[in-house]
N, C-alpha and C positions, 0 to 999 in steps of 0.2 A: 578264378572262381570256377568250381567244377559244375558240370551240367546239372547235377541234382539240386544245387543251390541257386540256379538261375531263376530270377523272378520274372513275372509277367509285368510289363511296363504298366505302371499305375496301380499295382497291387499295394495294399495297405496292411499295416500291423499296428499294434499298440505299443507306445513307448513304455518300457518297464519302470521308468523313473517317475513320469508324470501322468501316464495313462492317456496321453493325447494320441489321436489317430495320425500316423505319419506314413510316409512311403516306405515300403519294405526294403528298398534299396538304400535308404539313408544310413550313413555312418555316424551322423550327429543329429540329435533331435532338434528341429528348428524351434521348438517351443521352449524347452528347458536347457538346451545346449549341452546335454550330457552326451558323452561318447558312447556309442552303441556297439561298435566293433572297430578293431584296428586291423586293417588289412592293406594289401598293396593297391587296392582300388582307389584309395584316397587321392593319389597323384593324378590318376586318370579322371576322376570326378572333378577335381579342381580345374583341370585343363579344359573340360567341356561345359563348365558352369557359366551361365550368363544371367544377367539381371535386366530383362528387357523393359521392366516397368518399376520405377521407384518414384514415389510421390511423398512429399513431406509438407506439412502445413502446421502453422501455429495459430492458436486462438489466444488472444490477449484481452482480458477483461479490463476495461478502463477503471480508474479509481472511482469510487462512489457507486451507488446503485445497488441492486439486489444480485445475489449469486445466480449464475446460469447453470442449468443442468445439461448434460450431454449424453447421448447414446452413440456408440460407434458400431455401425452395422456393416458387415461385409457381405456382398452378394456376388455370386459367380454365375454367368450366363453362357450358354453354348452359342454356336454360330447361328442358330435360328432365333436367338433372343429369349429362349426358355430358361427360367431360373433353375439351376441344378444344385445350388447350395446357398444358404442364407444363414448367417450366424451373428449373434450379438457378441461382439468382441469385448466390450467394456462399457461401463457407465460411470458417471461421476458428476462432480460439480466444480465450477471455476468461480472462486470468490473474487470480489473486486481487487484489482492490482495483481492478480495471479495469471499464469499462462499455462497452457498445455500444448505439447507438440505431438502430432500424430504422424506416423510413418507407415506407408504401405510398400512392400517390396515383393515382387514375384520373381522367384529364382527358378530357372530352367536348367536341366542337365540331362544328358543322355546316359543312363546307367549302363555300364559295361556288361556285355553278355546277356542283356535282357531280351526276351522275345516280345514281339508286338502283340498287343491284345487284339483279339478278333471279335 
């Protein structure tokens, strides 16, 4: 990656496919999974990627009764406990004898050649 294309760590851009805000350094959009660029950085990125948090849970509605409604809300807090992001991810209903599985994964990686944000 040449110096002119180096990104500031944490800089964002918009995915041209789905318009989600993503990291500028991303080669694949984590929301729609479209490839954004094909370069030699993919091997380096894969080698430095880790998933320090992965949580999965299932809600199963028992047979009978009334449907349940749900709202999936994601909140991110900084080291002082201050809320820096809050987003409603999805809403829906679970009818009797249905189930929903929810997964949360936080992926970390060190983009090659990026400068630290000051």
